[in-house]
C-alpha positions in Angstrom: 12.6 25.9 25.6 15.0 28.1 24.0 16.1 26.7 20.2 19.4 28.0 19.3 20.4 28.5 15.4 23.7 28.2 14.9 25.4 29.2 11.3 28.5 27.0 10.5 30.6 28.3 8.1 33.5 25.9 6.4 36.5 28.0 7.3 38.0 28.0 3.6 35.1 29.3 1.9 32.2 31.4 3.9 29.7 30.6 1.0 29.5 26.9 2.2 27.7 26.9 5.6 24.6 25.1 7.3 22.3 26.2 10.0 21.7 24.0 12.4 19.0 24.3 15.4 19.7 22.6 18.7 17.7 22.7 22.2 19.9 25.4 24.6 19.7 21.8 27.0 21.6 19.9 24.2 25.0 19.0 25.3 28.2 20.3 22.9 28.5 16.7 21.7 25.0 16.8 20.1 25.9 19.8 18.2 29.5 18.3 17.2 27.4 15.1 15.7 24.8 17.5 13.9 27.9 19.4 12.4 29.3 16.0 11.3 26.1 14.7 9.9 25.2 18.3 7.7 28.7 18.0 6.0 28.3 14.3 5.4 31.7 13.6 7.5 32.1 10.6 9.2 32.8 10.4 13.2 35.8 8.8 13.2 38.4 11.5 14.1 39.3 13.8 17.1 37.2 17.0 17.5 37.2 20.1 19.7 35.0 23.1 20.0 37.2 26.6 21.3 35.1 29.5 22.9 36.1 32.4 20.7 35.4 36.2 20.3 34.6 38.8 17.2 38.1 38.1 16.1 37.9 34.3 16.0 40.3 34.0 18.7 40.5 30.7 20.4 39.6 30.7 24.2 38.6 27.5 26.2 38.5 24.3 24.6 35.4 21.8 25.0 36.7 18.7 23.8 35.1 14.9 23.0 37.5 13.7 25.4 41.2 15.1 27.4 43.4 14.5 24.6 47.5 14.1 25.1 48.4 17.5 24.8 49.4 20.4 27.0 46.7 22.8 28.0 46.5 26.3 29.3 43.3 25.1 30.9 41.6 21.9 31.6 39.3 21.3 28.6 35.5 21.1 29.5 34.1 17.5 27.8 31.2 17.8 25.1 28.9 15.4 26.5 29.1 16.9 29.7 28.5 20.6 28.6 25.3 21.9 27.6 25.4 24.5 25.1 23.3 27.0 27.0 25.7 26.9 29.7 28.2 28.7 27.5 26.1 31.3 25.9 27.9 34.6 26.8 26.8 36.7 24.0 23.8 37.2 21.4 26.4 36.6 18.9 28.4 33.8 20.5 31.2 32.0 18.6 32.9 29.0 18.6 35.8 27.3 16.7 34.8 23.8 15.6 38.3 21.7 14.7 37.6 18.0 13.3 40.4 15.8 12.6 43.4 16.9 13.8 45.7 15.6 11.3 43.5 16.8 8.1 42.5 20.2 10.1 39.3 20.7 9.1 37.8 23.8 10.6 34.4 25.5 11.0 33.4 29.2 12.2 30.4 28.2 14.5 28.1 31.8 14.7 25.1 32.4 17.0 22.6 33.7 14.7 19.4 33.6 16.4 17.6 32.3 19.6 13.7 31.1 19.2 11.6 30.9 22.3 9.8 28.1 21.1 10.7 25.2 19.4 8.6 23.2 16.0 6.6 20.2 16.9 7.7 19.2 13.3 11.5 19.2 14.0 13.6 16.7 15.6 16.5 18.8 17.9 19.5 19.0 16.6 18.5 19.6 12.9 20.0 21.2 9.9 18.1 23.8 8.5 19.8 25.1 5.5 22.6 24.1 3.3 24.6 26.6 1.3 27.4 25.6 -1.1 28.8 21.8 -1.9 30.3 20.1 1.3 34.0 19.6 0.7 34.7 15.6 0.7 36.1 14.5 4.0 38.7 12.3 2.2 39.3 14.1 -1.3 36.9 13.0 -4.6 34.2 10.9 -4.1 35.6 7.2 -4.5 32.9 5.8 -7.3 32.8 9.0 -9.4 36.8 9.1 -9.5 36.4 5.2 -10.1 34.0 5.5 -13.3 35.9 8.6 -14.8 38.9 6.9 -14.6 37.3 4.1 -16.7 35.8 6.2 -19.3 39.1 7.8 -19.7 40.8 4.5 -20.5 37.9 3.2 -22.7 37.6 5.8 -25.0 41.3 7.4 -24.6 39.9 10.6 -23.7 43.2 12.2 -23.5 44.6 11.6 -26.8 44.5 14.0 -29.6 42.0 12.6 -31.9 39.5 12.2 -29.5 39.7 15.8 -28.2 38.7 17.5 -31.6 35.9 14.9 -31.6 37.1 13.1 -34.8 38.9 10.0 -35.6 41.4 9.3 -38.3 40.3 9.2 -41.6 39.4 5.8 -42.9 39.7 4.5 -39.2 35.9 3.2 -39.0 36.3 1.4 -42.7 39.0 -0.3 -41.9 37.2 -1.5 -38.7 34.7 -2.9 -40.3 36.2 -4.9 -43.0 38.5 -6.2 -40.8 35.6 -7.4 -38.8 33.6 -8.5 -42.0 37.1 -10.9 -43.0 37.1 -12.5 -38.8 33.4 -13.2 -39.7 33.7 -15.5 -43.0 36.9 -17.3 -41.6 34.9 -17.7 -38.2 32.0 -19.3 -40.9 34.4 -21.2 -43.0 35.9 -22.8 -40.1 32.2 -23.7 -38.9 31.7 -25.5 -42.1 35.0 -27.5 -42.1 33.9 -29.5 -39.3 30.9 -30.8 -40.9 
């Protein structure tokens, strides 16, 4: 059984890519899912592949489903289309578009064909990851929230903190105020008895 190895480039930065190995008998839907998993994207949005040439021009579509738009030719359906049936060239290329609103684009290029499959791998699988994947929805919520809390807590934007020093006498004044407060609390506690 032939194993196809595709390199999936993030269109905005070709130094970010994923190498995916998949059986030639797998469907385009399985390749679609493997790409999303390798880039840590969810599976909530519309997607389509386009057959392409060396100039990265868009050809016939291979879509998750038939969308409500005008087509030059009826699209093939990912779950019904075997990858091996669409390989016409040893350097076959496809364009993968995910989430039509955000317009995530990936260049998919066949880089190798192996005649035997590895018994150690479950196909499809990601063999190599290069570069940090773009965040599908902007910055990660948890990290962003923690940075905002830290900024608020330590007032990182103030001029004094940028230099790394507070104002003169600032620490002593705070300690004296705390000492006076604790004396008052002790005095109030003794009055009750």
